[in-house]
C-alpha positions in Angstrom: -16.1 -55.8 15.3 -19.0 -56.2 17.7 -22.1 -54.8 16.1 -23.4 -53.4 19.4 -21.2 -50.2 19.0 -23.4 -47.4 17.9 -23.5 -43.7 18.3 -24.6 -42.7 21.8 -23.1 -45.7 23.5 -20.4 -45.3 26.1 -17.1 -47.2 25.6 -15.1 -48.3 28.7 -17.6 -46.5 30.9 -16.1 -43.2 29.9 -16.2 -42.3 26.2 -19.6 -41.6 24.7 -19.5 -42.1 20.9 -20.9 -39.1 18.9 -20.0 -39.3 15.2 -18.5 -42.1 13.1 -16.0 -40.2 10.9 -14.4 -43.0 8.8 -14.6 -46.8 8.5 -12.0 -48.8 6.6 -10.7 -52.4 6.8 -12.4 -53.3 10.0 -11.3 -50.1 11.8 -13.5 -47.2 12.8 -12.6 -43.6 13.6 -15.0 -41.9 16.0 -15.5 -38.4 17.5 -16.3 -39.1 21.2 -16.9 -37.2 24.4 -14.8 -37.8 27.5 -17.3 -37.8 30.3 -14.7 -37.6 33.0 -12.7 -34.6 31.6 -15.6 -33.1 29.7 -13.8 -32.7 26.4 -13.9 -34.1 22.8 -11.5 -36.8 21.8 -10.6 -38.9 18.7 -11.2 -42.7 19.1 -9.6 -45.4 16.9 -11.4 -48.7 17.4 -10.7 -52.2 16.0 -11.6 -55.7 17.1 -9.3 -57.1 19.8 -8.9 -60.3 17.7 -7.6 -58.3 14.7 -4.0 -59.0 13.9 -3.3 -55.3 13.9 -4.4 -54.9 17.6 -0.9 -55.5 19.2 0.8 -53.2 16.7 -1.8 -50.5 17.4 -1.1 -50.6 21.1 2.6 -50.5 20.5 2.2 -47.6 18.1 0.3 -45.7 20.8 3.1 -46.3 23.2 5.7 -45.0 20.7 3.7 -42.0 19.9 3.4 -41.0 23.6 7.2 -40.8 23.8 7.3 -37.8 21.4 6.3 -34.5 23.0 5.6 -31.8 20.4 3.0 -29.0 20.4 2.0 -29.8 16.8 1.3 -33.5 17.4 -2.2 -34.5 18.6 -1.2 -36.6 21.6 -2.3 -40.1 22.6 -4.4 -39.9 25.8 -5.4 -43.5 26.4 -5.0 -47.0 24.9 -6.5 -50.2 26.1 -8.2 -53.5 25.2 -11.5 -54.1 26.9 -14.7 -56.1 26.1 -13.3 -57.5 22.9 -12.4 -54.0 21.6 -8.9 -52.4 21.1 -9.1 -48.7 21.1 -6.7 -45.7 21.2 -7.8 -42.3 22.3 -6.1 -39.2 20.8 -6.4 -35.5 21.5 -9.2 -33.9 19.3 -8.3 -31.2 16.8 -10.9 -28.9 15.4 -10.1 -27.3 12.0 -9.7 -28.2 8.3 -7.4 -30.8 6.8 -5.0 -30.0 4.0 -6.6 -32.2 1.5 -10.0 -30.5 1.9 -8.3 -27.0 1.9 -6.4 -27.4 -1.4 -9.1 -29.2 -3.3 -11.7 -26.6 -2.2 -9.7 -23.4 -2.2 -6.8 -24.1 -4.5 -3.0 -23.9 -3.8 -1.8 -22.0 -0.7 0.9 -19.9 -2.4 4.6 -20.4 -2.2 5.5 -18.8 1.1 2.5 -20.1 3.1 3.2 -23.6 1.7 6.8 -23.4 2.7 5.9 -22.3 6.2 3.2 -25.0 6.7 5.5 -27.9 5.5 8.4 -26.4 7.4 6.3 -26.6 10.6 5.5 -30.3 9.9 9.1 -31.1 9.0 10.3 -29.6 12.3 8.0 -31.9 14.3 8.9 -34.9 12.2 12.6 -34.2 12.6 12.2 -34.2 16.4 10.4 -37.5 16.2 13.1 -39.0 14.0 15.7 -37.9 16.5 13.8 -40.0 19.0 13.7 -43.0 16.6 9.9 -42.6 15.9 8.3 -42.2 12.5 4.8 -41.1 11.6 4.5 -43.7 8.8 1.6 -42.2 6.8 2.1 -38.5 6.4 -0.5 -37.6 3.8 -2.6 -34.4 3.4 -5.5 -36.0 5.3 -3.4 -36.2 8.4 -2.3 -32.5 8.4 -4.8 -30.2 10.2 -4.9 -26.4 10.3 -6.9 -25.5 13.4 -9.0 -22.4 14.2 -6.0 -20.4 15.4 -3.9 -21.1 12.3 -1.7 -23.7 14.1 -0.5 -26.8 12.2 -1.5 -30.1 13.9 -0.4 -33.6 12.9 -3.0 -36.4 13.1 -2.6 -40.1 13.7 1.1 -40.1 14.7 2.3 -43.7 14.5 -1.4 -44.9 15.0 -2.5 -44.2 11.4 0.3 -46.4 10.0 -0.5 -49.2 12.4 -4.2 -49.2 11.5 -3.1 -49.7 7.9 -0.8 -52.6 8.8 2.4 -50.7 7.9 5.7 -51.3 9.6 6.9 -48.8 12.2 10.3 -48.0 10.6 9.2 -45.6 7.8 11.4 -42.6 8.4 12.5 -42.3 4.7 8.9 -42.5 3.7 8.2 -39.6 6.0 10.9 -37.6 4.1 9.4 -38.3 0.8 5.9 -37.5 2.1 7.2 -34.1 3.3 8.1 -33.2 -0.3 4.7 -34.6 -1.3 3.0 -32.2 1.1 4.9 -29.3 -0.3 4.0 -30.4 -3.8 0.4 -30.7 -2.8 0.3 -27.3 -1.2 1.8 -25.7 -4.4 -0.1 -27.6 -7.1 -3.1 -29.4 -5.3 -1.7 -32.7 -6.6 -0.2 -35.5 -4.4 3.3 -36.8 -5.1 4.1 -38.5 -1.8 4.8 -42.2 -1.1 1.8 -42.8 1.2 -1.7 -43.2 -0.1 -4.1 -40.2 -0.3 -7.4 -39.3 -1.8 -5.9 -36.2 -3.4 -5.5 -36.4 -7.2 -2.0 -37.8 -8.0 0.7 -35.7 -9.6 1.2 -36.0 -13.4 4.2 -38.0 -14.5 6.3 -38.3 -17.7 8.1 -41.5 -18.4 7.6 -42.6 -14.8 9.0 -39.4 -13.3 6.9 -36.9 -11.5 6.8 -33.6 -13.3 8.4 -30.6 -11.5 5.9 -28.3 -9.7 6.7 -25.4 -12.1 5.5 -27.5 -15.0 2.2 -28.2 -13.3 1.4 -24.7 -12.1 3.0 -21.4 -13.1 4.6 -19.1 -10.5 6.3 -21.7 -8.3 9.6 -20.2 -7.1 12.7 -22.0 -8.3 14.0 -22.9 -4.8 10.8 -24.7 -3.9 10.6 -26.4 -7.3 14.2 -27.7 -6.9 13.5 -28.9 -3.4 10.5 -31.0 -4.4 12.3 -32.4 -7.4 15.5 -33.4 -5.5 13.6 -35.0 -2.6 11.2 -36.9 -4.8 14.0 -38.2 -7.0 17.0 -38.5 -4.6 20.1 -39.7 -6.6 23.5 -40.2 -5.2 24.8 -39.2 -1.8 26.5 -35.9 -2.4 25.6 -32.3 -2.9 22.3 -30.8 -2.1 20.6 -34.3 -2.2 22.3 -35.4 1.0 21.2 -32.3 2.8 17.6 -32.9 1.9 17.6 -36.6 2.6 16.4 -36.0 6.2 13.5 -34.2 7.8 15.9 -31.8 9.6 17.5 -30.8 6.3 14.1 -30.1 4.7 13.0 -28.1 7.8 16.2 -26.0 7.6 15.9 -25.4 3.8 12.3 -24.3 4.1 13.1 -22.0 7.1 15.7 -20.2 5.0 13.2 -19.8 2.1 10.5 -18.4 4.4 12.8 -16.0 6.3 11.1 -14.1 9.1 8.0 -16.2 10.0 6.2 -13.3 11.7 2.6 -13.1 10.5 2.6 -16.4 8.6 0.2 -18.1 11.1 -2.3 -15.2 10.6 -1.8 -15.3 6.8 -2.6 -19.0 6.7 -5.6 -18.5 9.0 -6.9 -15.8 6.6 -6.9 -18.2 3.7 -9.1 -20.7 5.5 -12.8 -20.9 4.8 -15.1 -20.0 7.7 -15.1 -22.9 10.2 -18.2 -23.9 12.1 -17.6 -23.9 15.8 -18.1 -27.2 17.6 -19.8 -25.6 20.6 -21.4 -22.3 21.3 -20.6 -21.0 24.8 -23.4 -18.8 26.2 -22.5 -16.7 29.3 -25.2 -16.1 31.8 -26.9 -12.7 31.8 -25.6 -10.2 34.2 -28.4 -8.8 36.4 -29.0 -5.1 36.3 -27.7 -3.2 39.3 -30.0 -0.4 40.5 -28.5 3.1 40.5 -28.3 4.6 44.0 -29.8 8.0 44.5 -26.8 10.2 45.6 -28.6 13.5 45.7 -28.7 13.4 49.5 -24.9 13.1 49.5 -24.3 16.4 47.7 -23.9 19.2 50.3 -26.2 22.2 49.8 -24.1 25.4 49.8 -26.2 28.6 50.6 -25.8 31.3 48.0 -24.1 34.5 49.1 -25.8 37.9 48.6 -24.5 39.7 45.6 -23.2 43.2 45.7 -25.3 45.7 43.9 -23.8 46.9 40.7 -23.8 50.7 40.4 -25.2 52.0 37.1 -22.9 53.9 34.8 -23.7 57.6 34.2 -25.6 58.4 31.0 -24.0 60.6 28.4 -27.0 63.0 28.5 -26.8 65.9 30.9 -30.3 65.4 32.2 -30.4 63.0 35.2 -32.5 59.9 34.9 -34.0 57.8 37.7 -32.0 54.7 38.6 -33.8 51.5 37.5 -34.6 48.9 40.1 -32.8 45.5 40.1 -34.6 42.6 38.4 -34.5 39.2 39.9 -34.3 36.2 37.5 -37.0 33.5 37.6 -35.6 30.7 39.8 -34.5 27.6 37.9 -34.6 24.1 39.5 -31.3 23.5 41.3 -30.1 27.2 40.8 -30.7 29.8 43.5 -32.2 33.1 42.4 -29.6 35.9 42.2 -29.9 39.6 41.5 -29.1 40.6 38.0 -27.4 43.7 36.5 -29.2 47.0 36.2 -30.9 47.7 32.9 -28.4 50.3 31.8 -25.5 47.8 31.6 -24.9 46.7 28.0 -25.0 42.9 28.7 -26.9 40.4 26.6 -29.5 38.1 28.2 -28.1 34.9 29.7 -24.5 36.0 29.6 -22.5 34.8 32.7 -20.4 37.3 34.6 -17.7 35.7 36.7 -16.4 37.2 39.9 -12.7 36.2 40.3 -12.6 37.4 44.0 -15.7 35.7 45.2 -15.7 32.7 42.8 -19.3 33.3 42.0 -21.3 33.6 38.8 -24.1 36.2 38.1 -26.5 36.0 35.2 -27.6 39.3 33.6 -30.6 40.0 31.5 -30.9 42.3 28.5 -32.0 45.9 29.1 -35.8 46.5 28.9 -35.5 50.0 27.3 -33.3 50.8 24.4 -30.2 52.9 25.0 -30.4 56.6 24.0 -29.0 57.4 20.6 -25.6 59.1 20.3 -25.5 62.9 19.7 -25.6 64.0 16.1 -22.4 64.8 14.2 -21.7 68.4 13.5 -21.1 69.4 9.9 -17.4 70.5 9.5 -16.9 74.0 8.2 -16.3 74.3 4.5 -12.7 75.1 3.6 -11.4 76.2 0.2 -9.4 73.7 -1.8 -6.6 76.2 -2.6 -7.4 79.7 -1.7 -10.3 81.3 0.2 -13.0 83.0 -1.8 -13.8 86.6 -0.8 -17.1 87.0 1.2 -18.4 89.8 -1.0 -17.5 88.0 -4.3 -14.8 90.6 -5.2 -11.2 89.9 -5.9 -8.9 88.8 -3.2 -6.8 91.7 -1.9 -3.1 90.8 -2.2 0.1 92.7 -2.5 0.9 93.9 -5.9 3.4 91.5 -7.4 4.0 90.6 -11.1 1.6 88.0 -12.5 2.7 84.4 -12.7 5.7 85.0 -10.5 6.3 83.0 -7.3 6.1 84.6 -4.0 9.1 85.8 -2.2 11.4 83.0 -1.0 10.3 80.6 -3.8 12.6 79.8 -6.7 11.7 81.2 -10.1 11.0 78.3 -12.5 9.6 80.4 -15.3 6.1 81.6 -15.9 4.9 78.4 -17.4 5.6 76.3 -14.3 4.1 78.4 -11.6 0.6 77.3 -10.9 -0.8 80.5 -9.4 -1.8 83.7 -11.1 -0.8 86.1 -8.3 -2.9 88.8 -9.9 -6.1 86.9 -9.3 -5.1 84.3 -6.7 -6.5 81.4 -8.8 -4.7 78.3 -9.9 -4.1 77.2 -13.5 -5.9 73.9 -12.8 -3.2 71.3 -13.6 -0.3 73.0 -11.7 1.3 73.9 -15.1 0.5 76.8 -17.3 -0.2 75.8 -20.9 2.0 77.3 -23.6 -0.3 78.5 -26.4 0.7 78.7 -30.1 4.2 77.4 -29.5 5.6 74.1 -31.0 8.6 72.2 -29.6 11.6 72.8 -31.9 12.6 69.7 -34.0 9.5 67.6 -33.3 8.3 67.7 -37.0 11.7 66.7 -38.3 11.8 63.7 -35.9 8.4 62.5 -37.0 9.4 62.7 -40.7 12.6 60.7 -40.1 10.6 57.9 -38.4 8.2 57.7 -41.3 11.1 57.5 -43.8 12.9 54.8 -41.8 9.7 52.7 -41.6 9.2 52.9 -45.3 12.8 51.8 -46.0 12.4 48.8 -43.7 9.2 47.7 -45.4 10.8 48.1 -48.9 13.8 45.9 -47.9 11.5 43.2 -46.5 9.5 43.1 -49.7 12.6 42.7 -51.8 14.0 39.9 -49.6 10.7 38.1 -49.7 10.6 38.4 -53.5 14.1 37.1 -54.0 13.5 34.1 -51.7 10.3 33.3 -53.4 12.1 33.0 -56.8 14.6 30.5 -55.2 17.5 33.0 -55.1 19.6 34.3 -52.3 18.7 37.3 -50.2 20.6 39.6 -52.5 19.0 38.2 -55.6 21.9 36.0 -56.8 21.7 32.5 -58.1 22.5 29.9 -55.4 25.5 27.6 -55.8 25.0 24.0 -57.0 26.2 22.4 -53.7 24.1 24.7 -51.6 20.3 24.1 -51.4 17.9 27.0 -51.8 16.9 28.6 -48.5 13.3 28.0 -49.1 13.8 24.3 -49.9 14.3 21.8 -47.0 17.2 19.3 -47.3 15.5 16.0 -48.0 16.6 13.2 -45.7 15.4 9.7 -45.8 13.9 8.8 -42.5 13.4 5.1 -41.9 10.0 4.1 -40.5 9.7 3.3 -36.8 8.4 -0.3 -36.5 8.7 -3.2 -34.0 12.1 -4.9 -34.4 12.1 -8.6 -35.1 14.5 -11.5 -34.6 15.1 -10.5 -30.9 16.8 -12.9 -28.5 16.8 -12.6 -24.7 19.1 -13.7 -21.9 19.0 -13.3 -18.2 21.2 -10.6 -16.7 22.1 -11.1 -13.0 25.7 -9.7 -12.5 25.2 -9.6 -8.7 23.9 -13.2 -8.3 25.8 -16.1 -7.0 25.8 -17.9 -9.4 25.0 -15.0 -11.8 21.9 -16.6 -13.3 18.2 -15.8 -12.9 16.0 -18.4 -14.5 18.0 -18.5 -17.8 15.8 -21.1 -19.5 12.7 -18.9 -19.3 14.4 -15.7 -20.6 13.4 -16.4 -24.3 9.7 -16.3 -23.1 10.0 -12.5 -22.8 10.4 -12.0 -26.6 8.4 -15.0 -28.0 5.4 -12.8 -28.9 3.1 -14.6 -26.4 2.1 -12.5 -23.3 0.8 -15.6 -21.6 4.4 -16.8 -21.1 6.8 -14.9 -18.9 10.3 -14.7 -17.4 10.0 -14.6 -13.6 12.6 -13.5 -11.1 13.3 -15.4 -7.9 11.4 -14.4 -4.7 13.4 -12.0 -2.5 12.8 -11.3 1.2 13.9 -7.7 0.8 13.3 -5.1 -1.9 16.1 -4.1 -4.3 18.2 -1.2 -3.4 21.1 -0.2 -1.1 19.5 -2.1 1.8 18.6 -5.2 -0.2 20.5 -8.2 -1.4 20.9 -6.7 -4.9 20.4 -3.4 -6.7 18.5 -5.1 -9.5 18.1 -8.0 -11.9 17.0 -8.1 -15.5 17.2 -9.2 -19.2 19.6 -8.4 -22.0 17.8 -8.2 -25.4 20.0 -8.8 -28.5 18.5 -6.8 -31.4 20.6 -8.7 -34.0 22.3 -5.6 -35.3 22.8 -1.9 -34.4 19.4 -0.1 -34.5 18.1 3.3 -33.6 15.8 2.5 -30.6 12.9 4.9 -30.2 10.5 3.2 -27.7 10.1 0.1 -25.7 6.8 -1.6 -24.6 6.9 -3.9 -21.6 4.2 -6.3 -20.4 4.8 -7.0 -16.7 3.1 -9.2 -14.1 2.5 -7.2 -11.0 2.9 -3.6 -10.0 4.6 -1.4 -9.0 7.8 -2.4 -10.9 10.8 0.0 -11.3 12.5 -0.3 -14.7 15.7 1.2 -16.1 16.7 0.8 -19.8 20.3 0.7 -21.1 21.3 0.7 -24.8 24.9 -0.5 -25.6 27.0 -1.7 -28.5 28.4 -4.6 -26.5 26.8 -7.1 -24.1 27.0 -5.4 -20.7 28.7 -7.1 -17.8 27.3 -4.8 -15.1 25.1 -1.7 -14.9 27.6 0.3 -12.8 29.1 3.1 -14.9 26.3 2.9 -17.5 23.8 5.8 -18.0 20.2 4.7 -18.4 18.3 6.0 -21.4 15.1 5.9 -19.4 13.9 5.1 -15.9 10.3 4.6 -15.1 8.1 3.0 -12.4 5.2 1.0 -13.8 2.0 1.6 -11.9 0.2 -1.1 -14.0 1.1 -4.2 -15.8 1.8 -2.4 -19.1 4.6 0.2 -19.5 5.3 2.2 -22.6 8.7 4.1 -22.6 9.3 6.6 -25.4 12.8 8.0 -25.7 13.2 11.8 -26.4 15.8 11.0 -29.0 16.6 7.6 -30.7 19.5 5.8 -29.2 21.7 3.7 -31.3 23.0 0.3 -30.2 22.6 -3.5 -30.5 21.9 -4.6 -26.9 18.9 -3.4 -24.8 19.1 -4.1 -21.1 15.8 -4.2 -19.2 17.0 -3.7 -15.6 14.3 -4.2 -12.8 15.2 -1.8 -9.9 12.2 -2.6 -7.7 9.8 -5.6 -7.6 6.1 -5.8 -6.7 5.2 -7.6 -3.4 4.0 -11.2 -3.7 2.8 -13.1 -0.7 5.0 -11.3 1.8 8.0 -11.3 -0.5 9.1 -9.6 -3.7 9.0 -11.1 -7.2 8.9 -9.6 -10.7 7.9 -11.0 -14.1 8.4 -9.8 -17.7 5.8 -11.3 -20.0 6.8 -9.5 -23.2 9.3 -6.9 -24.6 8.6 -5.0 -27.8 11.4 -2.8 -29.1 10.5 -0.1 -31.7 13.1 1.6 -33.9 14.8 1.8 -37.3 
């Protein structure tokens, strides 16, 4: 490599070298500036005498035949001045190796979407007979918009002296990219600076054994592609890039929002260039006051004053003119006698004008005083001379003519004096109601008898006898003694075994090997469901999934404690004597929705049975999908 190539120099009279990004085995990778098209480009440079130079130019020609939006295109390739160079489109963003080592794994759904995008582009290239050749995390870029871009297509393998026909290596590297996104470890066939995946007896460990929470479909895909055996079954479907792309697309489901979700997980990127727009000069505001027509004000009709309530005439007050305000012509105001507050507008519907009235300058005259009403007697008028009221002679305490005779004690007027009895009823003096004393005496005697009976009953019961004072029979316990019943203590049941319960699955299994983790006494281990695109229920794929806990024998179940991973989680509990085959037709003993990761369910009455079914009716959201997890089940009973 000629030593004269340094930053700032111009290559081929067009590309100004800016930054030396990498240098390995006699090859250099530069960020350069295209002086003709005014843009950044990526520049691979080796010596023209290098044995890899012909293969590099050939790789550039093969790469140019594949047109895909995710592949950074080859723009130029030439040998000049003893230098062989290839110019690629420049991509600004962060590579996958830096992202996972700095920020951790991407999460299952984002990882599946990212590798699915790469697999789709690689499948198109394989259909054209072209392979990337070195598909490692360093060559996968996530740009500033969240798009996935592929670096060094064909050219990267040629710079490392690798043969062009490496399509099967690309397939293995696709599984390695998914493994890396899920675990931050590299398991592909090409070389990479990412830490290698752990192995056991020469076999790469499954992703679920490296990091918890990896969904089973992604775990099986990585394991099958990295250890392809035979030619039948699922292995043949995943032996091509197109098969991997299809499988990942089915796992992701609707990809809406995945690009934004991936972009949100990126660290803040530093922009390459800052575009500064020129300042916009201020535009002077034109004075438009001369464009507004001046409308002369009309003379206002004089408002006649209202007549005062007093009989004496008063002189009419003169009109008062408001002080002119800027822009508002002076108008006459209302007379002083109109009850209008200052500043209140009065609108004229006919003339479409507004008048402004001021408050009166003199207070309004007070209203005339109220006349005292004449006193009237409440019942009967009093005589003016203080003497008795002159009335016709009628018997005392008898109603007037025309009124019914109710008896002397009910007529309120004493007709002899004309005065009332006060309450409307005349009191009966020195006369007792017949039978009242006898009734009171009977009540007193009855109360005494009831009290005596109560004392006798209490005395008999206190001696351990019956209510009537007899000795109780031998087989009948005394009423005051409670029948003693041996109540077994409520404690956590031991010796539990758990199995997955997925009657609506095809096949009807749901992570069966992890089911015992829900009753192993360790909350750090858990049984986890598969990830679902839709929530459980009538509109979902299933109505639920769960675990069947074998209590070892029939027990009275009083309460169940659940340790969950994620919230909210809907849970229904079933207690049966036989292992259930479905939940249809069964009645749950309790149904709860856990708002946190711990749920304690206490039954109103103990339920007897041997099998407890923990049925998850709704799952918490997890990275755009739905997944539930049961870390521990504690059953309390006798």
